[in-house]
C-alpha positions in Angstrom: 150.1 87.2 84.3 153.3 85.4 83.1 156.2 85.2 85.2 159.3 84.1 83.9 161.5 83.7 86.8 159.7 81.8 89.7 159.1 78.1 89.9 155.8 78.1 87.5 153.1 76.1 89.6 150.5 74.0 88.2 147.4 73.6 89.5 147.3 76.3 92.5 143.4 75.1 92.2 142.4 76.9 95.8 139.1 77.4 93.9 137.2 80.6 94.5 134.0 79.3 96.5 130.8 79.3 94.6 127.3 80.8 95.0 124.7 78.4 96.6 123.0 76.4 94.1 120.3 73.4 94.3 122.3 70.5 93.2 120.3 66.9 93.1 121.7 64.5 95.4 120.9 61.7 97.6 118.3 62.0 100.1 119.2 63.3 103.1 122.9 64.3 101.8 124.6 67.8 102.2 124.1 69.4 99.0 126.9 70.0 96.5 126.3 73.8 96.6 127.0 73.8 100.5 130.8 72.7 100.1 131.7 75.2 97.1 129.4 78.1 98.0 130.8 81.9 97.8 132.2 82.8 101.1 129.4 85.4 102.5 131.8 86.7 104.8 135.6 86.9 104.3 139.1 88.9 104.5 138.5 91.0 107.7 141.1 93.5 108.6 141.9 96.1 111.3 142.5 99.3 110.7 145.9 100.4 111.8 144.5 102.1 114.8 142.2 99.2 115.5 139.2 100.9 115.8 137.5 100.0 112.6 137.4 96.8 110.7 136.8 96.2 107.2 135.0 93.3 105.9 134.1 91.5 102.3 130.2 90.6 102.2 128.3 89.2 99.8 125.0 91.4 98.9 121.7 90.1 98.2 122.5 90.1 94.3 125.8 88.0 95.1 128.0 90.7 94.4 130.9 91.2 96.9 131.0 94.5 98.9 133.7 96.3 100.9 131.9 97.4 104.2 133.4 98.7 107.3 132.3 98.1 111.1 133.1 100.1 114.1 134.8 97.6 116.6 133.0 99.6 119.5 129.5 100.3 118.3 129.7 97.5 116.0 127.8 99.7 113.3 128.3 98.5 109.6 128.5 100.3 106.3 128.8 99.5 102.9 131.2 101.7 101.7 132.0 100.2 98.1 129.9 98.6 95.9 129.4 97.8 92.0 126.7 96.2 90.0 128.8 94.5 87.4 132.1 93.8 89.8 133.3 92.3 93.0 135.6 93.6 95.5 138.8 91.6 95.2 141.7 92.6 97.2 142.1 95.7 99.6 144.2 97.5 102.3 144.2 100.2 104.6 145.8 103.1 103.6 145.7 104.8 106.8 143.3 105.2 109.7 140.3 106.2 108.0 141.1 105.5 104.1 141.1 102.3 101.9 142.3 101.2 98.8 140.7 98.5 96.8 140.3 96.8 93.6 137.6 94.5 91.8 137.0 91.1 89.8 134.2 89.9 88.2 133.5 86.3 89.8 130.8 86.1 87.4 133.1 85.9 84.2 134.9 82.9 83.3 138.9 83.2 82.5 138.1 82.8 79.0 135.8 85.8 78.9 137.7 88.0 81.2 138.1 91.8 79.4 139.1 93.8 82.4 141.9 94.4 84.7 141.3 94.9 88.8 141.3 99.0 88.3 142.1 100.6 91.5 139.9 102.9 93.7 140.3 104.5 96.9 137.3 105.5 99.4 136.9 106.6 103.0 135.7 104.7 105.6 132.3 106.4 105.9 131.9 105.7 102.0 133.0 109.3 101.4 135.7 110.5 98.8 135.4 107.6 96.6 138.0 107.9 93.8 139.3 105.8 90.9 143.1 105.8 90.4 143.7 102.7 88.2 141.8 102.0 84.9 139.9 98.5 84.3 141.5 98.2 81.0 143.7 99.6 78.6 141.4 100.4 75.5 137.8 100.2 76.8 135.8 101.3 79.7 132.8 99.9 81.5 130.1 101.0 83.4 132.1 101.4 86.7 135.0 103.4 84.8 134.9 106.7 83.9 137.0 108.0 81.3 140.1 110.1 82.6 143.6 110.4 80.9 145.0 110.9 84.3 144.3 107.6 85.5 147.0 105.1 85.9 147.1 102.1 83.1 145.4 98.6 83.8 148.8 97.1 84.7 149.1 98.8 87.8 148.4 96.6 91.0 148.1 97.1 94.9 151.4 96.0 96.4 151.8 94.4 99.6 154.0 96.7 101.9 152.8 99.4 104.1 153.2 102.7 103.0 153.2 105.8 105.3 150.3 105.7 107.8 150.4 109.2 108.2 149.7 109.9 104.6 147.1 109.2 101.8 150.0 107.4 99.8 149.9 103.8 98.9 152.5 101.9 97.1 151.4 100.0 93.6 153.2 98.2 91.1 153.5 98.8 87.4 154.3 95.3 85.4 156.4 96.0 82.4 156.1 93.4 79.5 158.4 92.7 76.2 157.1 91.9 72.9 156.4 88.5 73.6 154.3 88.7 76.1 156.9 87.6 79.0 157.2 90.3 81.9 160.4 92.1 81.7 160.5 93.8 85.3 158.2 95.4 88.0 158.1 99.0 88.7 157.1 100.8 92.3 155.1 103.7 92.3 153.9 106.0 95.5 150.5 107.1 94.9 148.3 109.4 96.5 144.8 108.3 96.9 143.0 111.4 97.4 145.0 113.6 94.6 145.8 110.9 92.0 149.4 112.3 92.0 152.1 109.6 92.2 156.0 109.2 92.1 157.8 106.6 90.4 160.9 104.8 92.1 164.1 104.4 90.2 165.6 100.5 90.5 168.2 98.0 88.9 167.4 96.6 85.7 165.3 93.1 85.8 163.9 94.1 89.0 160.9 91.4 90.1 160.5 92.0 94.0 160.3 95.0 96.2 160.4 95.0 100.1 159.8 98.1 101.8 160.4 99.3 105.1 157.9 100.1 108.0 157.8 103.6 106.8 157.2 102.6 103.7 160.3 103.4 102.2 161.8 101.1 99.2 164.9 99.4 100.8 165.4 96.0 98.8 164.9 95.0 95.5 165.3 91.6 94.0 166.4 91.1 90.0 166.3 88.1 88.1 169.1 87.6 85.4 169.9 84.5 83.7 170.0 81.8 86.3 170.9 84.8 89.1 168.9 86.2 92.0 170.3 89.5 92.7 169.8 91.3 95.6 170.1 95.2 95.7 170.0 97.5 99.2 169.9 101.1 99.8 169.6 102.7 103.4 167.8 106.0 102.1 165.5 107.0 99.5 168.3 109.2 97.8 170.8 106.9 97.6 172.0 104.4 94.6 171.3 101.0 94.9 174.2 98.6 96.0 174.5 94.9 95.4 174.0 93.0 98.7 174.3 89.5 97.5 173.6 87.2 94.0 172.7 83.3 93.9 172.1 80.8 91.6 168.5 79.9 90.9 168.4 76.3 89.9 169.6 74.7 91.7 169.7 77.0 94.5 172.8 77.1 97.0 173.0 76.8 100.9 173.9 80.4 101.1 170.9 81.9 99.0 168.5 83.5 101.2 164.9 85.3 100.4 164.4 89.1 101.6 161.0 88.7 103.5 160.2 92.4 105.4 161.6 94.9 107.9 160.7 95.2 111.2 159.8 98.3 113.3 163.4 98.8 114.2 164.8 98.7 110.5 166.0 94.6 111.0 165.8 93.1 107.5 164.2 89.3 108.0 165.0 86.8 105.5 164.2 83.2 104.6 167.1 81.2 104.3 167.5 77.1 104.5 170.8 76.5 106.4 169.6 73.4 108.6 167.5 71.4 106.2 164.3 73.4 106.0 163.5 77.1 105.8 163.8 79.4 108.7 163.4 83.0 109.4 166.4 84.7 110.2 167.9 88.2 110.8 170.2 89.9 108.5 173.1 92.5 109.2 173.1 94.5 106.1 176.2 96.3 107.2 178.5 93.1 107.4 176.3 90.9 105.0 175.7 88.4 107.3 173.1 85.9 108.7 172.4 85.6 112.2 173.7 82.3 113.9 170.4 81.3 115.2 167.1 81.9 113.4 164.1 84.0 114.6 161.8 80.8 114.3 162.3 77.6 113.1 160.3 74.6 112.7 161.8 71.6 112.9 161.0 69.3 109.6 158.9 71.9 108.3 159.7 75.2 106.2 158.8 78.7 107.5 156.0 80.0 105.2 154.1 82.0 108.0 153.9 85.6 108.7 155.0 88.1 111.4 152.8 90.2 113.6 154.1 93.8 114.6 152.9 96.7 116.3 154.5 100.1 115.7 157.5 99.4 117.9 158.5 95.9 117.7 158.0 92.1 116.7 155.2 90.8 118.7 155.2 87.3 117.1 154.9 84.8 114.5 152.1 82.8 112.5 153.1 79.2 111.1 152.1 75.9 110.3 153.4 72.5 110.9 150.8 70.0 111.0 148.3 72.5 111.5 148.5 76.5 111.9 149.7 78.0 115.1 151.3 81.3 116.6 154.6 81.8 118.6 154.3 84.9 120.6 157.6 86.6 122.0 155.3 89.5 123.5 153.9 88.6 126.8 150.8 90.4 126.5 150.1 88.7 123.4 150.7 84.9 124.9 148.3 85.7 127.7 145.8 87.0 125.0 146.3 84.0 123.0 145.4 81.9 126.2 142.8 83.6 126.8 141.1 82.9 123.4 142.1 79.7 123.2 140.3 79.1 126.6 137.1 80.5 125.2 137.2 78.9 121.6 138.9 75.4 122.6 137.5 73.5 119.6 139.6 75.5 117.1 143.1 77.2 116.0 142.8 80.9 116.9 144.9 83.0 114.8 145.2 86.7 116.3 145.8 89.6 114.0 146.7 92.6 115.5 146.7 96.4 114.5 150.0 98.3 113.5 149.5 101.1 115.9 146.5 100.5 117.9 144.6 102.9 120.1 141.7 100.9 120.9 141.7 97.4 122.9 140.8 95.3 119.8 142.5 92.0 118.1 140.5 90.1 115.1 140.5 86.3 115.8 140.1 83.8 112.8 139.0 80.5 114.0 139.1 77.2 112.3 139.7 73.7 112.1 139.2 70.5 110.1 135.6 70.4 110.2 135.2 73.9 110.7 135.3 76.6 108.3 136.9 80.2 109.0 135.0 82.1 111.7 135.9 85.7 112.4 135.6 87.4 115.6 136.7 90.7 117.5 138.4 90.0 121.1 138.4 93.0 123.5 141.8 92.5 125.5 140.7 95.0 128.1 136.9 93.1 128.7 138.4 89.8 127.8 135.3 89.2 125.4 134.5 88.0 122.2 132.2 89.1 119.6 131.1 87.8 116.3 131.8 89.1 113.0 130.9 86.5 110.7 131.5 83.3 109.5 132.8 82.3 106.0 130.4 79.3 105.1 127.6 79.5 107.7 125.9 76.6 106.0 128.8 74.1 106.7 127.8 72.7 110.1 131.2 71.3 111.9 129.1 68.1 113.6 128.5 66.6 110.1 131.8 67.0 108.8 134.7 64.8 109.2 137.7 64.7 110.9 141.5 64.5 108.9 144.5 63.4 110.6 148.2 64.3 109.5 149.7 60.7 109.2 153.3 59.7 107.9 154.1 56.3 106.0 157.5 54.8 104.5 157.9 55.1 100.8 159.3 51.7 99.3 163.1 53.4 99.2 162.2 54.1 103.1 161.5 58.1 102.9 159.0 59.0 105.1 156.0 60.5 103.4 153.3 62.9 105.4 149.8 62.9 104.2 146.6 63.7 105.2 143.8 61.2 106.1 140.1 62.1 106.1 137.6 59.2 106.8 133.8 59.5 107.0 132.1 60.6 109.8 129.6 57.6 109.4 130.6 53.9 109.5 133.3 52.1 111.5 136.4 53.6 109.3 137.5 50.5 107.9 137.6 48.7 104.5 136.0 51.7 102.9 135.9 52.9 99.4 138.5 55.7 99.1 139.8 58.5 96.6 143.4 59.2 96.6 143.5 62.9 96.0 146.7 64.1 94.5 147.5 68.0 94.9 148.9 70.3 92.1 151.9 72.1 91.9 154.0 69.7 92.4 156.4 72.4 93.9 153.8 73.5 96.7 152.3 72.5 100.1 149.4 71.0 99.0 147.7 70.1 102.0 146.7 71.7 105.1 144.7 70.4 108.0 142.0 73.1 107.8 138.3 72.7 106.3 138.6 72.0 102.6 135.8 71.7 100.6 136.8 68.8 98.0 137.5 66.4 100.6 135.1 67.1 102.9 132.8 66.6 100.4 134.0 63.5 99.2 133.9 62.0 102.8 130.1 63.4 103.0 129.7 60.8 100.2 131.1 57.8 102.3 134.7 58.1 101.0 138.1 57.9 102.9 140.3 60.7 101.4 144.2 60.2 101.3 146.1 63.4 100.1 150.1 62.3 100.3 152.6 64.9 100.4 154.9 63.2 97.9 158.6 64.1 97.5 158.6 67.2 95.2 156.0 68.7 97.6 157.5 71.9 99.5 156.8 72.6 103.3 158.8 69.9 104.8 162.5 70.4 104.3 164.5 70.2 101.5 165.2 66.8 101.6 161.6 65.8 100.7 161.4 68.6 98.1 164.6 67.9 96.5 164.1 63.7 96.1 161.3 64.8 93.8 163.6 66.4 91.3 163.6 64.5 87.8 160.9 62.3 89.2 157.7 63.1 87.4 156.1 59.6 87.1 158.8 57.7 88.9 159.6 57.8 92.6 156.9 60.9 92.8 154.5 58.8 91.9 155.6 55.5 94.0 155.1 57.8 96.9 151.4 58.2 96.1 151.1 54.1 95.5 152.5 53.5 98.6 150.4 55.6 100.4 147.5 53.8 98.8 149.2 50.3 99.8 149.4 51.9 103.5 146.2 52.7 103.5 145.1 49.4 102.6 147.4 47.8 105.3 146.0 49.7 107.9 142.7 48.3 106.7 141.2 51.9 106.0 140.8 51.4 102.6 139.1 48.5 100.6 141.7 47.4 98.2 139.0 47.0 95.3 137.4 50.3 95.9 140.1 52.8 95.0 140.0 55.8 92.9 142.8 58.4 92.3 141.9 61.9 91.3 143.7 65.1 91.3 144.1 68.4 89.1 146.7 70.1 87.2 150.1 68.2 88.3 147.5 66.1 90.4 145.9 65.1 86.8 149.1 63.9 85.6 149.7 61.8 88.7 146.2 60.6 88.2 146.9 59.2 84.5 150.1 58.0 85.3 148.6 56.3 88.4 146.2 54.2 86.0 149.1 53.4 84.2 151.6 52.4 86.6 149.4 50.7 89.1 146.6 49.4 87.1 146.1 46.7 89.8 145.9 49.3 92.6 143.3 52.1 91.0 139.6 50.6 89.7 139.3 54.5 88.2 140.4 58.0 87.6 139.2 61.6 87.7 141.6 64.2 86.1 140.9 67.7 85.5 143.2 70.1 84.0 146.2 67.7 84.0 149.1 67.7 82.2 149.4 65.0 79.7 152.8 65.6 77.8 155.9 66.5 79.1 157.6 67.2 75.7 154.6 69.8 75.1 155.0 70.7 78.5 159.0 71.7 77.6 158.5 73.1 74.7 155.3 75.0 74.8 156.1 75.7 70.9 152.4 75.4 70.1 151.1 78.2 72.2 152.6 81.6 72.7 150.1 82.3 75.4 151.0 79.4 77.7 153.1 79.9 81.3 155.3 77.4 79.8 156.2 78.9 76.3 160.0 79.3 75.6 162.3 82.3 76.6 162.0 82.4 80.3 164.6 81.7 83.3 162.2 78.5 83.9 162.3 77.0 80.6 166.1 77.0 80.3 167.2 76.5 83.8 164.4 75.2 86.2 163.0 73.0 83.7 166.3 70.7 83.1 166.9 70.7 87.0 163.2 70.0 88.3 161.4 68.0 85.7 164.5 66.6 83.3 165.6 67.1 79.8 166.1 63.3 78.8 163.7 62.9 75.6 163.3 59.0 76.3 162.5 59.4 80.2 159.9 62.2 79.3 158.1 60.3 76.7 158.0 57.3 79.1 156.4 59.4 81.9 153.9 61.5 79.5 150.5 59.8 80.0 149.7 60.7 76.4 152.8 58.3 75.1 151.2 55.7 77.2 147.7 56.1 76.9 146.8 52.8 75.2 147.8 51.0 78.9 144.7 52.8 80.5 141.7 50.7 80.6 140.0 51.6 83.8 136.8 53.9 83.8 138.2 57.8 83.6 136.7 60.9 83.8 138.4 63.8 82.0 137.9 67.6 82.4 139.6 70.6 81.0 138.8 74.2 80.4 139.1 75.7 76.8 140.8 79.2 78.2 143.5 77.3 80.5 146.6 79.3 79.8 148.7 77.1 82.3 148.1 73.8 80.9 146.2 74.5 77.7 143.3 72.5 76.5 145.8 70.5 73.9 146.4 68.5 76.8 143.2 67.4 77.3 141.8 67.0 73.8 145.0 65.0 72.3 145.0 63.0 75.5 140.9 62.2 75.4 141.3 61.0 71.6 144.4 58.7 72.3 142.9 57.0 75.7 139.4 56.3 73.9 140.7 54.5 71.1 141.0 51.6 73.7 139.0 52.3 76.5 135.1 52.8 76.0 134.7 54.0 79.7 136.1 57.5 79.0 133.9 60.3 80.2 134.8 63.9 79.2 133.8 67.4 80.5 134.7 70.5 78.6 134.0 73.9 79.8 134.9 76.3 77.0 135.5 79.4 78.7 137.1 77.9 82.1 140.8 78.6 82.8 143.1 76.2 84.9 140.3 75.4 87.5 137.0 75.9 87.8 136.2 79.7 88.3 132.3 79.5 88.0 130.0 78.4 90.8 127.8 76.7 88.2 130.8 74.7 86.8 132.1 73.6 90.1 129.1 72.3 91.6 128.2 70.6 87.9 131.3 69.2 87.9 131.3 68.0 91.3 128.0 66.6 90.7 129.4 64.3 87.9 132.2 63.4 89.9 129.6 61.8 92.5 127.9 59.8 90.1 131.2 58.7 88.5 132.8 57.5 91.5 129.3 56.1 93.0 129.0 53.9 89.5 132.8 52.7 89.8 133.7 52.4 94.1 130.5 53.5 95.8 126.8 51.7 96.7 126.1 51.3 92.9 129.3 49.9 92.1 129.3 45.9 91.1 
């Protein structure tokens, strides 16, 4: 879906895990498929009363099914499964009913013809009902024709509905003739009868915040370069404007509504002290609290809040790694007890909304351990296994990851994550500098991550810099990246590479730069700006021309096409509008300068960075560089959705790196 009013994020390439397949690799090495296989177990959620756990599990055919486990007896039953679709997102409607949509993990983006639909089912498998069509014109094997079904552009809303009813909140995306989204409507839908109610809202609404009873209380509209926040106390009252702020650049007074607590307090995210923190907001007096509810010095708060039916219990957050801060004394004790039982992992505890049973959900992970899910009984203080996301990964075979900080050439401190191979002495290693996409995201975390662990398993050190322009580390680092594509943002990556050489970690003659989307752009500009530093490059789904990115005139389907708030206001602030600078920092215009071996890849159905970026650059660089390899997946979008393509791609990357900086390199 194309949303014109948010910062367009290139390369949110948290690729879906792939089905296990056999890949040809070096004897004794962990197979490629082990890193990129489908999660066999994912997204467990406690029912509101804490007596059941819903789970997504892969069946024998590989299709993802929805199952429910009784927390006390551990008996499990599959309650929803389809032969030609996979369960995607889901929510508990109440203690005994769930709502879910579907996707097809076996179909690439270019071949996708169906929406997510929407179904509801009871936790014992009874009462299955379709609520939303999968497509506006056609029906497939899991859709029965019904004129009463809501249209395909209806989606699950994150807000909690009335837990004493069968109702759920859904949104409808409303589009204009150009394909741009005009606004988002909110509906209350009964999951048993299919009847629904549409809420009135101010024009240009794109976001809704509901209270803990499921009543819409806040809307956020985007009008030209303004974010306008509206409020109402009761459902039958008119909306009144609460605040208005400029989008690009944002002002210090700006805030984003986040959620309502059980007592009706509004929580908002604001940046008053150099980093985003969570504050309470006095609606009557239109004033932020003097002190934040939670702040993380040097980091932006991007976490979540845990509630029960009466109060806020605590907060989950991420600094160098994930953690929790509990204000509830009982939950502090529970966290300490769980951590004592599981000392080798970060253990994030999820509670039920109105528990009548003594169970909490524990998600455990680390740099070497993919997520494992357990149930903890707070009365007996016992842990029970639910399942592992990637059981084929042995933590003892993985490589450790550490957050480091280095100085850029202008003195700015740059955070980064360094992974060094488990085998070897950790010195003078071949290294891959892996640049994240976005770029305006926090691109890296400490938890187990397939790409860097795969590279480390092949003997490479992996450096992942959070260069200026990255979010998550405060406004100074973020704002320092404005209008710095190919300039200081690029210098930060090079300075991190030189830091690793100076520390004796990297062999200066065996370093490759790699990345997707913005990371693909940075890979190409790295080869242009620092040819003495990088022996080779791997760029996939990469931006190659900033003027094409700015104008978007060649593709009406592009996320970056003209007419949106981002193009008119965001692009000039974040990337810049000077034609000469855009040309000088566009890899396509500098392609003749790249002489190093280069592996390029692109998807033919990419609507975020369309294929013209890939083909135009391939043709340009190949004129003066015979060492260019090209991978084309005709039906893939922005990243590799299909397991066979991910495994194929990373198998080719393995061979390319081995030839240029690995054991087979000269």
